[in-house]
C-alpha positions as CSV (number, residue, x, y, z in Angstrom):
1,X,-16.3,-31.4,-7.9
2,X,-14.4,-30.9,-4.7
3,X,-12.6,-28.3,-3.6
4,X,-9.6,-30.6,-3.6
5,X,-8.3,-30.6,-7.3
6,X,-7.8,-26.9,-7.0
7,X,-6.2,-26.7,-3.6
8,X,-3.6,-29.4,-5.4
9,X,-3.2,-27.2,-8.5
10,X,-2.5,-24.0,-6.2
11,X,-0.4,-26.2,-3.9
12,X,1.7,-27.3,-7.3
13,X,1.9,-24.3,-8.6
14,X,3.5,-22.7,-5.2
15,X,5.8,-25.5,-4.9
16,X,7.0,-25.4,-8.3
17,X,7.4,-21.4,-7.7
18,X,6.7,-18.4,-10.3
19,X,5.4,-15.1,-11.2
20,X,6.5,-12.0,-13.6
21,X,5.4,-8.6,-12.6
22,X,5.4,-6.7,-15.9
23,X,5.8,-3.2,-15.4
24,X,5.0,-0.4,-18.3
25,X,8.8,1.0,-18.1
26,X,12.3,0.5,-16.9
27,X,12.4,3.4,-14.3
28,X,11.3,2.6,-10.6
29,X,7.7,3.3,-9.6
30,X,5.7,2.8,-7.3
31,X,3.0,1.4,-9.9
32,X,2.7,-2.4,-10.8
33,X,1.2,-2.8,-14.3
34,X,0.4,-6.1,-15.5
35,X,0.6,-6.0,-19.5
36,X,-1.4,-8.6,-21.4
37,X,1.0,-8.3,-24.7
38,X,-0.9,-9.1,-28.4
39,X,1.2,-12.3,-29.7
40,X,4.4,-11.9,-31.3
41,X,6.2,-13.8,-33.9
42,X,9.0,-15.2,-31.3
43,X,8.9,-17.5,-28.4
44,X,6.6,-16.7,-25.3
45,X,8.5,-16.3,-22.1
46,X,5.0,-17.5,-20.6
47,X,1.5,-17.5,-22.0
48,X,0.4,-15.9,-19.1
49,X,-0.3,-12.2,-19.7
50,X,-0.6,-12.8,-23.3
51,X,-3.7,-12.3,-25.9
52,X,-5.3,-15.2,-28.0
53,X,-6.4,-14.2,-31.6
54,X,-8.5,-17.0,-32.0
55,X,-11.7,-15.9,-29.5
56,X,-13.3,-13.2,-31.1
57,X,-13.6,-10.8,-27.3
58,X,-10.3,-9.1,-25.8
59,X,-12.2,-9.1,-22.3
60,X,-10.8,-12.7,-22.5
61,X,-7.4,-11.8,-22.3
62,X,-8.6,-10.1,-19.0
63,X,-8.2,-13.7,-17.3
64,X,-4.5,-14.0,-17.6
65,X,-4.2,-11.3,-15.0
66,X,-3.9,-11.9,-11.0
67,X,-7.5,-10.5,-9.6
68,X,-9.3,-9.9,-13.0
69,X,-12.4,-11.8,-14.9
70,X,-15.0,-11.2,-17.0
71,X,-18.7,-11.2,-16.6
72,X,-19.6,-13.4,-20.0
73,X,-23.4,-12.3,-21.2
74,X,-22.4,-13.3,-24.6
75,X,-19.6,-14.5,-26.9
76,X,-18.6,-10.7,-27.7
77,X,-19.9,-9.5,-24.7
78,X,-17.6,-9.8,-22.2
79,X,-17.7,-7.2,-19.1
80,X,-14.5,-6.4,-17.1
81,X,-14.3,-7.6,-13.7
82,X,-11.3,-7.1,-10.9
83,X,-11.5,-8.1,-8.1
84,X,-15.0,-8.3,-7.3
85,X,-15.8,-4.7,-9.4
86,X,-17.4,-4.1,-12.8
87,X,-19.1,-2.4,-14.8
88,X,-18.7,1.4,-14.2
89,X,-16.6,1.0,-11.7
90,X,-14.0,0.2,-13.7
91,X,-12.1,2.7,-16.3
92,X,-11.9,1.8,-19.6
93,X,-9.8,3.1,-22.2
94,X,-8.8,2.4,-25.7
95,X,-6.0,4.2,-26.6
96,X,-6.3,7.1,-24.0
97,X,-10.0,7.7,-25.0
98,X,-13.1,6.8,-22.7
99,X,-15.6,4.4,-24.8
100,X,-19.0,4.5,-23.7
101,X,-21.4,1.7,-24.6
102,X,-25.0,2.9,-26.9
103,X,-26.7,-0.1,-25.0
104,X,-28.2,0.3,-22.0
105,X,-27.5,-3.0,-20.9
106,X,-24.1,-3.4,-22.3
107,X,-24.1,-5.7,-25.1
108,X,-21.4,-3.4,-26.8
109,X,-19.5,-3.4,-23.4
110,X,-16.6,-1.2,-24.2
111,X,-13.9,-3.6,-25.3
112,X,-16.2,-5.0,-27.8
113,X,-15.1,-2.1,-29.5
114,X,-11.6,-3.0,-30.1
115,X,-10.6,-5.6,-33.1
116,X,-8.0,-8.1,-31.5
117,X,-5.2,-7.8,-34.2
118,X,-5.3,-3.9,-33.8
119,X,-4.2,-4.4,-30.1
120,X,-0.6,-3.9,-29.0
121,X,-1.3,-4.5,-25.5
122,X,-3.9,-4.6,-22.6
123,X,-2.3,-3.0,-19.5
124,X,-4.3,-3.7,-15.9
125,X,-3.2,-1.8,-12.8
126,X,-2.1,-4.1,-10.4
127,X,-3.9,-3.2,-6.5
128,X,-5.2,0.3,-6.8
129,X,-4.8,2.4,-9.8
130,X,-3.6,5.7,-10.3
131,X,-5.8,8.7,-10.4
132,X,-4.1,9.7,-13.6
133,X,-5.3,6.1,-14.8
134,X,-9.1,7.2,-15.6
135,X,-11.8,9.4,-14.4
136,X,-13.7,7.1,-12.4
137,X,-11.0,4.3,-11.2
138,X,-13.1,2.9,-7.6
139,X,-12.7,-0.3,-9.4
140,X,-9.5,-0.6,-11.0
141,X,-8.4,0.6,-14.5
142,X,-8.3,-1.2,-18.0
143,X,-6.1,0.5,-20.8
144,X,-5.9,-0.7,-24.3
145,X,-3.4,0.4,-26.4
146,X,-3.4,-0.1,-30.2
147,X,-1.3,-0.6,-32.9
148,X,-0.8,3.3,-34.1
149,X,0.8,4.4,-37.4
150,X,4.5,4.2,-37.6
151,X,5.6,7.5,-39.2
152,X,9.4,7.3,-40.9
153,X,11.7,9.7,-43.1
154,X,12.0,6.7,-45.3
155,X,9.3,4.7,-47.4
156,X,8.4,1.4,-45.4
157,X,5.5,-0.8,-45.8
158,X,5.0,-3.4,-43.3
159,X,1.9,-5.2,-42.0
160,X,-0.4,-8.1,-40.6
161,X,-2.5,-10.7,-41.5
162,X,-4.1,-13.4,-39.5
163,X,-6.5,-15.8,-39.6
164,X,-8.4,-19.0,-37.6
165,X,-11.1,-21.6,-37.6
166,X,-12.9,-22.9,-34.6
167,X,-14.5,-26.0,-35.2
168,X,-16.8,-26.3,-32.1
169,X,-18.9,-23.1,-33.4
170,X,-17.8,-23.0,-37.3
171,X,-16.3,-19.6,-36.1
172,X,-13.7,-17.7,-38.8
173,X,-11.4,-14.7,-38.2
174,X,-10.1,-13.3,-41.3
175,X,-8.1,-9.8,-39.9
176,X,-5.5,-7.3,-41.7
177,X,-3.6,-4.2,-41.3
178,X,-0.6,-2.3,-43.5
179,X,1.4,0.3,-42.6
180,X,2.6,2.7,-45.2
181,X,5.4,5.4,-43.9
182,X,7.5,8.2,-45.3
183,X,8.1,11.8,-45.2
184,X,7.5,12.0,-41.6
185,X,3.9,10.7,-42.0
186,X,2.6,7.1,-41.3
187,X,-1.0,5.6,-42.8
188,X,-1.9,2.3,-41.4
189,X,-5.2,0.7,-42.4
190,X,-6.8,-2.7,-41.0
191,X,-10.3,-4.8,-41.7
192,X,-11.4,-7.5,-39.3
193,X,-14.2,-9.9,-39.9
194,X,-15.3,-12.5,-37.1
195,X,-18.2,-14.5,-37.2
196,X,-19.2,-18.2,-35.5
197,X,-22.2,-20.2,-35.1
198,X,-24.2,-21.2,-32.0
199,X,-21.8,-23.4,-29.5
200,X,-22.1,-26.8,-28.3
201,X,-21.5,-27.7,-24.8
202,X,-19.6,-30.6,-23.6
203,X,-22.4,-32.8,-22.9
204,X,-23.2,-31.8,-26.8
205,X,-26.2,-29.2,-26.6
206,X,-26.4,-26.5,-28.6
207,X,-26.4,-23.2,-26.3
208,X,-28.6,-20.8,-28.4
209,X,-27.7,-17.1,-29.1
210,X,-24.0,-18.0,-28.7
211,X,-23.5,-16.6,-32.7
212,X,-21.8,-13.9,-33.7
213,X,-20.9,-11.8,-36.7
214,X,-18.8,-8.3,-36.2
215,X,-16.9,-6.5,-38.9
216,X,-14.6,-3.5,-38.1
217,X,-12.2,-1.4,-40.0
218,X,-10.5,2.0,-40.0
219,X,-7.7,4.1,-40.7
220,X,-4.6,5.9,-38.7
221,X,-2.8,8.9,-40.1
222,X,0.2,10.1,-38.1
223,X,3.0,12.5,-38.5
224,X,6.2,12.9,-36.5
225,X,9.1,15.4,-35.9
226,X,12.0,15.3,-33.5
227,X,9.7,16.7,-30.4
228,X,6.0,16.7,-32.2
229,X,4.0,14.1,-33.1
230,X,0.2,14.6,-34.0
231,X,-2.3,11.6,-35.1
232,X,-5.8,11.0,-36.3
233,X,-7.9,8.0,-36.4
234,X,-11.8,6.7,-37.6
235,X,-12.8,3.4,-36.2
236,X,-15.8,1.8,-37.8
237,X,-17.4,-1.5,-36.1
238,X,-20.6,-3.3,-37.3
239,X,-21.9,-6.2,-35.2
240,X,-25.2,-8.2,-36.7
241,X,-27.3,-10.8,-35.3
242,X,-25.1,-11.9,-32.2
243,X,-26.6,-13.6,-29.2
244,X,-26.6,-12.6,-25.3
245,X,-28.2,-15.6,-23.5
246,X,-27.6,-14.5,-20.1
247,X,-29.6,-11.2,-21.4
248,X,-33.6,-11.0,-22.2
249,X,-32.6,-9.7,-25.9
250,X,-29.7,-10.4,-28.4
251,X,-28.2,-8.2,-30.8
252,X,-29.6,-7.2,-34.0
253,X,-27.2,-4.8,-35.1
254,X,-24.4,-2.2,-33.5
255,X,-23.2,0.2,-35.5
256,X,-20.4,2.8,-34.5
257,X,-18.0,5.6,-35.8
258,X,-15.0,6.6,-33.5
259,X,-13.1,10.0,-34.5
260,X,-10.2,10.5,-32.2
261,X,-7.2,13.3,-32.6
262,X,-4.1,13.3,-30.6
263,X,-1.0,15.0,-30.3
264,X,2.3,15.1,-28.1
265,X,4.4,18.1,-27.9
266,X,8.0,17.7,-26.0
267,X,10.5,20.6,-24.6
268,X,13.8,19.9,-23.0
269,X,11.7,19.7,-19.4
270,X,7.8,19.3,-20.0
271,X,6.1,17.0,-21.8
272,X,2.6,18.2,-23.2
273,X,-0.3,15.8,-24.5
274,X,-3.4,15.9,-25.7
275,X,-6.3,14.2,-27.1
276,X,-10.0,14.3,-28.6
277,X,-12.7,11.8,-29.3
278,X,-16.1,11.5,-30.8
279,X,-18.2,8.6,-31.1
280,X,-21.8,8.0,-32.4
281,X,-23.1,4.6,-32.1
282,X,-26.5,3.3,-32.6
283,X,-27.9,-0.2,-31.1
284,X,-31.0,-2.2,-32.1
285,X,-31.7,-5.4,-30.0
286,X,-35.0,-7.9,-29.9
287,X,-36.1,-10.7,-28.6
288,X,-37.5,-12.4,-31.5
289,X,-35.2,-12.9,-34.4
290,X,-32.7,-15.3,-32.7
291,X,-34.4,-16.8,-29.5
292,X,-37.9,-18.4,-29.7
293,X,-40.7,-16.3,-28.7
294,X,-44.3,-17.6,-29.9
295,X,-46.2,-14.5,-27.9
296,X,-46.6,-11.8,-30.5
297,X,-47.7,-9.6,-27.6
298,X,-44.7,-10.1,-26.3
299,X,-42.4,-9.2,-29.1
300,X,-39.8,-6.3,-28.3
301,X,-37.3,-3.9,-30.0
302,X,-35.0,-1.8,-28.3
303,X,-33.3,1.2,-30.3
304,X,-30.7,3.0,-28.5
305,X,-28.2,5.7,-29.8
306,X,-25.1,7.5,-27.6
307,X,-23.1,10.4,-28.7
308,X,-20.2,10.7,-26.7
309,X,-17.3,13.5,-26.7
310,X,-14.2,12.8,-24.5
311,X,-11.0,15.1,-24.0
312,X,-7.9,15.0,-22.0
313,X,-4.9,17.1,-21.9
314,X,-1.7,16.3,-19.7
315,X,1.4,18.1,-19.2
316,X,4.2,16.3,-17.5
317,X,7.6,16.5,-15.8
318,X,9.9,13.9,-14.3
319,X,8.2,13.3,-11.2
320,X,4.7,16.1,-11.8
321,X,1.8,15.5,-13.8
322,X,-1.3,17.8,-14.0
323,X,-4.2,17.0,-16.5
324,X,-7.9,17.9,-17.1
325,X,-10.1,14.9,-18.2
326,X,-14.1,14.5,-19.1
327,X,-16.6,13.3,-21.6
328,X,-20.1,14.2,-22.3
329,X,-22.5,11.8,-23.7
330,X,-26.3,11.5,-24.6
331,X,-28.1,8.5,-24.3
332,X,-31.5,7.3,-25.9
333,X,-33.3,3.9,-26.0
334,X,-36.9,3.2,-27.2
335,X,-38.6,-0.2,-26.8
336,X,-41.3,-1.1,-29.7
337,X,-43.6,-4.4,-30.6
338,X,-42.8,-5.0,-34.2
339,X,-46.3,-6.1,-34.0
340,X,-48.5,-3.7,-32.7
341,X,-47.3,0.0,-33.7
342,X,-49.4,1.4,-30.8
343,X,-46.7,0.0,-28.7
344,X,-43.8,2.3,-27.4
345,X,-41.9,2.9,-24.4
346,X,-39.7,5.7,-24.3
347,X,-36.9,4.0,-22.1
348,X,-34.1,6.8,-21.7
349,X,-35.0,10.0,-23.4
350,X,-32.0,12.4,-24.2
351,X,-30.1,11.1,-21.1
352,X,-26.9,13.6,-20.6
353,X,-24.2,12.3,-18.6
354,X,-21.2,14.4,-17.9
355,X,-17.7,14.2,-16.1
356,X,-15.1,17.0,-16.2
357,X,-12.1,16.3,-14.0
358,X,-8.9,17.7,-12.8
359,X,-5.8,15.8,-11.4
360,X,-2.5,16.1,-10.3
361,X,0.1,13.3,-9.7
362,X,3.4,13.5,-8.1
363,X,6.0,10.6,-8.2
364,X,9.2,11.1,-5.6
365,X,11.7,8.9,-5.3
366,X,13.6,8.6,-1.5
367,X,16.8,6.4,-1.0
368,X,15.3,2.9,-2.3
369,X,11.8,3.9,-2.3
370,X,9.2,5.3,-4.9
371,X,5.9,6.9,-4.3
372,X,2.9,7.8,-6.2
373,X,0.9,10.7,-4.7
374,X,-2.5,11.5,-6.5
375,X,-5.5,13.4,-6.3
376,X,-8.6,13.8,-8.6
377,X,-11.9,16.3,-8.6
378,X,-14.4,15.2,-10.4
379,X,-18.0,17.2,-11.2
380,X,-20.6,14.8,-12.2
381,X,-23.7,16.0,-14.4
382,X,-26.7,14.6,-14.9
383,X,-30.3,15.1,-16.2
384,X,-32.8,13.5,-18.4
385,X,-36.2,14.3,-20.1
386,X,-39.8,13.3,-19.7
387,X,-40.6,9.7,-20.5
388,X,-43.8,8.3,-21.9
389,X,-45.2,4.6,-22.3
390,X,-48.5,3.5,-24.1
391,X,-49.5,1.6,-21.6
392,X,-49.8,4.5,-19.2
393,X,-53.5,4.8,-21.5
394,X,-54.3,1.2,-20.1
395,X,-52.5,0.6,-16.9
396,X,-53.0,3.1,-13.9
397,X,-49.8,1.7,-12.2
398,X,-47.6,3.0,-15.4
399,X,-49.2,6.0,-15.6
400,X,-48.5,6.8,-11.9
401,X,-44.5,5.8,-12.7
402,X,-44.6,8.0,-15.7
403,X,-45.9,10.8,-13.8
404,X,-43.6,10.6,-10.8
405,X,-40.9,10.4,-13.2
406,X,-41.5,13.3,-15.2
407,X,-42.2,15.5,-12.3
408,X,-39.3,15.0,-10.4
409,X,-36.4,17.4,-11.0
410,X,-33.6,15.0,-12.7
411,X,-30.7,17.2,-12.8
412,X,-28.3,15.7,-10.6
413,X,-24.9,18.0,-9.8
414,X,-22.1,16.7,-7.7
415,X,-18.6,16.4,-6.9
416,X,-16.6,13.6,-6.1
417,X,-12.8,12.8,-5.4
418,X,-10.3,10.2,-5.4
419,X,-6.9,10.4,-3.5
420,X,-4.0,7.8,-3.9
421,X,-0.8,6.6,-2.4
422,X,1.1,4.2,-4.1
423,X,4.6,3.0,-2.8
424,X,7.5,0.5,-3.6
425,X,10.3,-0.1,-1.4
426,X,12.9,-2.3,-2.7
427,X,14.7,-4.1,0.4
428,X,17.8,-5.8,-2.2
429,X,17.7,-6.9,-5.6
430,X,15.5,-9.5,-4.8
431,X,12.8,-8.0,-2.3
432,X,10.6,-5.5,-2.5
433,X,7.1,-5.0,-0.4
434,X,4.6,-2.3,-1.5
435,X,1.2,-0.8,-0.2
436,X,-1.2,1.2,-1.5
437,X,-4.0,3.1,0.2
438,X,-6.9,5.3,-1.2
439,X,-10.3,6.9,-1.0
440,X,-11.9,6.6,-4.2
441,X,-15.7,7.7,-5.1
442,X,-18.0,7.1,-8.1
443,X,-21.4,8.5,-9.0
444,X,-24.2,6.8,-10.2
445,X,-24.7,5.5,-14.0
446,X,-27.2,6.7,-15.9
447,X,-29.2,3.8,-15.4
448,X,-29.2,3.5,-11.7
449,X,-30.6,7.2,-11.5
450,X,-33.1,7.3,-14.7
451,X,-34.6,3.7,-14.6
452,X,-38.1,4.8,-14.3
453,X,-40.2,1.6,-14.5
454,X,-39.4,-2.0,-14.0
455,X,-36.8,-3.1,-16.4
456,X,-33.8,-5.5,-16.7
457,X,-31.5,-2.5,-18.7
458,X,-29.1,-2.7,-16.1
459,X,-26.1,-2.4,-17.6
460,X,-25.5,-6.0,-18.1
461,X,-26.3,-7.2,-14.8
462,X,-28.1,-10.1,-16.3
463,X,-29.7,-11.6,-13.0
464,X,-33.0,-11.7,-14.5
465,X,-34.2,-9.1,-12.3
466,X,-36.4,-6.1,-13.1
467,X,-35.2,-2.7,-11.8
468,X,-35.8,0.7,-11.0
469,X,-33.6,3.7,-10.4
470,X,-33.3,6.4,-7.9
471,X,-32.4,10.0,-8.9
472,X,-31.0,10.9,-5.4
473,X,-28.4,8.3,-5.2
474,X,-25.2,9.3,-3.1
475,X,-21.9,8.4,-4.5
476,X,-19.8,5.3,-3.8
477,X,-16.7,6.0,-1.7
478,X,-14.2,3.1,-1.3
479,X,-11.4,3.2,1.6
480,X,-8.9,0.7,-0.2
481,X,-5.9,-0.9,0.9
482,X,-3.3,-3.0,-0.8
483,X,-0.2,-5.0,0.4
484,X,2.0,-6.5,-1.8
485,X,5.4,-8.5,-2.2
486,X,7.7,-9.3,-4.7
487,X,10.8,-11.9,-4.9
488,X,12.5,-11.9,-8.2
489,X,15.8,-13.6,-8.9
490,X,16.9,-15.2,-12.2
491,X,14.9,-18.2,-12.5
492,X,12.3,-17.6,-9.9
493,X,9.3,-14.5,-9.3
494,X,6.6,-14.3,-7.6
495,X,4.7,-11.2,-6.0
496,X,1.1,-12.2,-3.7
497,X,-1.2,-9.1,-3.0
498,X,-4.0,-9.3,-0.1
499,X,-6.6,-6.0,-0.3
500,X,-9.3,-4.9,1.8
501,X,-12.0,-2.2,0.9
502,X,-14.6,-0.7,2.7
503,X,-17.4,0.5,0.4
504,X,-19.8,3.5,1.9
505,X,-23.2,4.0,-0.4
506,X,-22.7,0.9,-2.5
507,X,-25.1,0.9,-4.9
508,X,-27.3,-2.2,-5.1
509,X,-30.8,-3.5,-5.8
510,X,-33.0,-4.6,-3.0
511,X,-36.4,-5.2,-2.8
512,X,-38.9,-2.6,-4.0
513,X,-41.6,-0.9,-1.2
514,X,-43.3,0.8,-4.3
515,X,-46.4,-0.6,-5.1
516,X,-46.9,0.8,-8.4
517,X,-43.4,-1.0,-9.0
518,X,-44.5,-4.2,-8.1
519,X,-47.4,-4.1,-10.0
520,X,-46.1,-3.5,-13.0
521,X,-43.2,-5.9,-12.4
522,X,-45.8,-8.4,-11.4
523,X,-47.4,-7.8,-14.6
524,X,-44.0,-8.5,-16.4
525,X,-43.8,-11.7,-14.9
526,X,-41.4,-10.4,-11.3
527,X,-43.1,-10.5,-8.0
528,X,-39.7,-9.2,-6.1
529,X,-38.5,-6.1,-8.2
530,X,-35.6,-4.7,-7.2
531,X,-34.5,-0.6,-6.7
532,X,-31.0,0.5,-6.7
533,X,-30.4,1.8,-3.3
534,X,-27.1,3.1,-1.0
535,X,-26.1,0.0,1.0
536,X,-22.5,-0.9,2.5
537,X,-20.4,-3.3,1.1
538,X,-16.9,-4.9,1.8
539,X,-14.3,-6.6,-0.4
540,X,-11.7,-8.6,0.4
541,X,-8.8,-11.4,-0.7
542,X,-5.8,-12.1,-2.2
543,X,-4.1,-12.9,-5.7
544,X,-0.6,-13.3,-6.8
545,X,1.6,-14.2,-10.2
546,X,4.6,-16.5,-10.4
547,X,7.0,-17.9,-13.0
548,X,9.8,-20.5,-12.4
549,X,12.3,-20.9,-15.4
550,X,13.4,-24.7,-15.2
551,X,15.5,-24.7,-18.0
552,X,16.6,-22.5,-21.2
553,X,13.7,-24.5,-23.2
554,X,11.1,-24.9,-20.1
555,X,9.1,-22.8,-18.1
556,X,6.7,-22.7,-15.8
557,X,4.3,-20.0,-14.6
558,X,0.6,-19.1,-13.0
559,X,-1.9,-16.9,-11.5
560,X,-4.0,-17.4,-8.3
561,X,-7.0,-15.1,-7.5
562,X,-9.0,-14.9,-4.3
563,X,-12.0,-12.4,-3.4
564,X,-15.1,-12.5,-1.1
565,X,-17.6,-9.5,-1.3
566,X,-20.6,-9.0,1.3
567,X,-23.1,-6.3,2.8
568,X,-22.3,-4.9,5.6
569,X,-26.3,-4.3,6.5
570,X,-27.3,-7.6,6.5
571,X,-26.1,-11.3,6.3
572,X,-25.8,-11.5,2.2
573,X,-23.0,-11.6,-0.4
574,X,-22.6,-9.4,-3.1
575,X,-23.7,-10.6,-6.9
576,X,-21.4,-12.2,-9.6
577,X,-18.7,-12.5,-7.8
578,X,-15.7,-14.9,-9.2
579,X,-14.8,-17.6,-7.0
580,X,-11.2,-18.8,-5.4
581,X,-9.1,-19.7,-8.9
582,X,-5.7,-20.6,-10.5
583,X,-4.2,-21.0,-13.6
584,X,-1.2,-23.0,-14.1
585,X,1.2,-23.0,-17.5
586,X,4.1,-25.0,-19.0
587,X,5.6,-23.7,-21.9
588,X,8.7,-25.9,-24.0
589,X,10.3,-24.7,-26.8
590,X,12.2,-26.9,-29.4
591,X,13.7,-25.5,-31.9
592,X,11.0,-23.9,-34.0
593,X,8.7,-25.5,-32.2
594,X,6.8,-24.1,-29.2
595,X,3.7,-26.1,-27.1
596,X,1.6,-24.6,-23.8
597,X,-0.2,-26.8,-21.8
598,X,-2.7,-25.1,-19.2
599,X,-4.7,-26.1,-16.5
600,X,-7.6,-23.9,-15.2
601,X,-8.9,-24.4,-12.4
602,X,-12.1,-22.7,-10.6
603,X,-13.6,-23.9,-7.0
604,X,-17.3,-24.3,-6.5
605,X,-19.1,-20.6,-5.6
606,X,-21.5,-20.9,-2.5
607,X,-21.3,-17.3,-1.3
608,X,-24.0,-16.2,-3.8
609,X,-26.4,-13.1,-3.3
610,X,-30.1,-14.2,-2.3
611,X,-31.6,-10.6,-3.1
612,X,-30.3,-11.3,-6.9
613,X,-31.8,-15.1,-6.9
614,X,-28.1,-16.3,-7.6
615,X,-27.2,-19.6,-8.0
616,X,-24.4,-21.8,-7.4
617,X,-22.1,-23.7,-9.5
618,X,-19.5,-26.4,-9.3
619,X,-15.8,-26.5,-9.0
620,X,-14.1,-27.5,-11.9
621,X,-10.4,-27.8,-13.9
622,X,-10.0,-27.8,-17.2
623,X,-6.9,-28.1,-19.6
624,X,-6.4,-26.3,-22.9
625,X,-2.7,-27.2,-25.5
626,X,-1.3,-25.2,-28.3
627,X,1.5,-26.0,-30.4
628,X,3.2,-22.8,-32.3
629,X,5.7,-23.7,-35.6
630,X,7.5,-20.8,-36.7
631,X,7.8,-21.6,-40.2
632,X,9.8,-18.1,-40.8
633,X,10.9,-15.1,-38.9
634,X,7.6,-13.9,-39.9
635,X,5.0,-16.7,-40.2
636,X,3.9,-18.7,-37.4
637,X,1.2,-21.4,-37.5
638,X,-1.1,-22.6,-34.3
639,X,-2.9,-25.5,-33.6
640,X,-4.5,-26.1,-30.1
641,X,-7.3,-27.4,-28.3
642,X,-9.7,-25.6,-25.8
643,X,-11.4,-27.9,-23.2
644,X,-8.9,-30.7,-24.0
645,X,-11.3,-33.3,-21.6
646,X,-13.8,-32.1,-22.8
647,X,-15.3,-31.0,-19.1
648,X,-18.7,-29.7,-18.7
649,X,-19.2,-27.0,-16.7
650,X,-20.9,-23.5,-16.9
651,X,-18.3,-20.2,-15.7
652,X,-20.0,-18.6,-12.4
653,X,-19.5,-15.5,-14.4
654,X,-21.3,-16.6,-17.3
655,X,-24.8,-15.8,-16.2
656,X,-28.0,-18.1,-16.3
657,X,-29.8,-18.5,-19.6
658,X,-32.4,-16.1,-20.7
659,X,-33.1,-17.6,-24.3
660,X,-36.3,-19.5,-25.1
661,X,-36.2,-22.6,-27.6
662,X,-32.6,-23.7,-26.2
663,X,-31.4,-27.1,-25.3
664,X,-30.1,-25.2,-22.3
665,X,-33.7,-24.6,-19.8
666,X,-34.4,-20.6,-18.9
667,X,-32.8,-19.9,-15.8
668,X,-30.1,-22.7,-15.7
669,X,-26.2,-21.7,-15.5
670,X,-24.8,-21.0,-19.5
671,X,-22.5,-23.9,-19.7
672,X,-19.1,-23.4,-21.3
673,X,-17.8,-24.6,-24.8
674,X,-17.3,-28.3,-25.1
675,X,-14.1,-29.6,-26.6
676,X,-12.9,-27.0,-29.5
677,X,-10.2,-27.6,-32.1
678,X,-8.5,-24.6,-33.5
679,X,-6.0,-23.9,-36.2
680,X,-4.4,-20.2,-36.5
681,X,-1.9,-18.5,-38.9
682,X,-0.1,-15.3,-38.4
683,X,2.0,-13.6,-41.0
684,X,3.9,-10.7,-40.6
685,X,5.8,-8.5,-42.6
């Protein structure tokens, strides 16, 4: 597709104008937050910045946020992307708790640990995230706020039940939660069951390894009096037989238990908040049970485990806040062959990844200007035990890599810093200017440090390349700038931003010159293995959101996003960057009915990474349509069509197919769903 349809869509959107800037409170603040609200049983102000209970992955909600997107490795394996940054560069928290993936390839990405019906909102910090929004926020911050047990003096019972069905993959969702409160206590319990088969593309090709099967349930207990609130939660998540076509393996199972405690105590001048969390997750994955593999010698099963403890303590006054925050995680990963009991590779052995930090943040107001100035210091510790491979007995190159890693000093200790200034300058009731500057740092991930043998355990990069790590990697340092303009009137609002950041010591794979790495990778079918290396890079672009109220019953809204990422040391683009795109929505309301017609248009992406063998993708435009009928004040029935005109396309961030036995050739881009009809019901009492 040519660029013309995309430019036409953006032009039309700007002609009709519109955008809403959603903040987390009514007090003037220099921090802009886009809040994606869970679907409610009321008419929408805009279908943008609103979640969807029909699709199984909460990460999909990010596509309604300017500048945000997702790297989609599977139907329930979405990795958050913001302005070209993704993975560990973006802080992800669930009700304030740090969530760490058990799998080394992020099949259980943090946002997959969420039951959509339990989500109250997903908040994305626009531009440069403040220091209190997470430990490592170099690429941004995403905060998922779950529904919590509501305490009350009187006995009150309330709840929510939702169900949906998608015809393209015979997918169903059944979820419910119930809150019982009384005597200053509240108890919330929930469950969710999500299942789906492989879906078909618009060309009626079955896309193998796109099935999913996930169940979640848990309990939330709260106690609240005038100035004290306490909470305790337990969340259980179980995933079985779910595909990830862009990765070398599929999910056999993921099982996780999370235990959290939080509290808040308030005095006349201070607020004290604290959180403690414990997560125990195990994850099994293989390349044989859900995709074709006719060579038993290449059967692989990976068992991964992660145990994480996190904490956060904050003291907050009117303009000043102080906090300490951290986590400690232990990772293990063992690769075996079910048909060969002698085969064994210890991929990661008792890898310790620990971060402890403190921050201070000041939010003064001077006349018509609001500022947020913050500083965070982070102490990063990492270590790993020795590794083994059964292949070392027969292959001198494997043995050399094993011995070299085991003989090295694997203890890494370094201190990193973040400094952020955000400013909002109100010109009048309709106009405001924002700017933000920051210096932020991120220490290397455990995969980037300790991947000792050429593997694809890369935190979900999904480029088909094998990598090795480097224990001596330097932290990334980003110099960031964001400029924004806000206009808002009774019927129209628009908020464009431009941004630039220079990243020193950006961590990316570069061709390895280690002969042992090359020989082992060649044996695995990769003639050009990569090694995580420090390079220099820059990212720049612009994004906007808008809305226009034509009448009380007719509204237009939309977003547009552009980002470009390049290496500074040579002529190459950064890997897996979303192309120029826009989303425009028309919302019409009549009585108890509401309908939304949405256009999603993406430019072609030809700014691709040669080192990662990235493929170009064509531009496309698709239309979605949804109709809501509000039966009563507590019941809504929804029906709709995704990809109304059955357009065949591939999302650039969906990666390439790695599943054998599929109607999609290995190495081809994973195509998107064809036309999908769905129906859903949500009942709240």
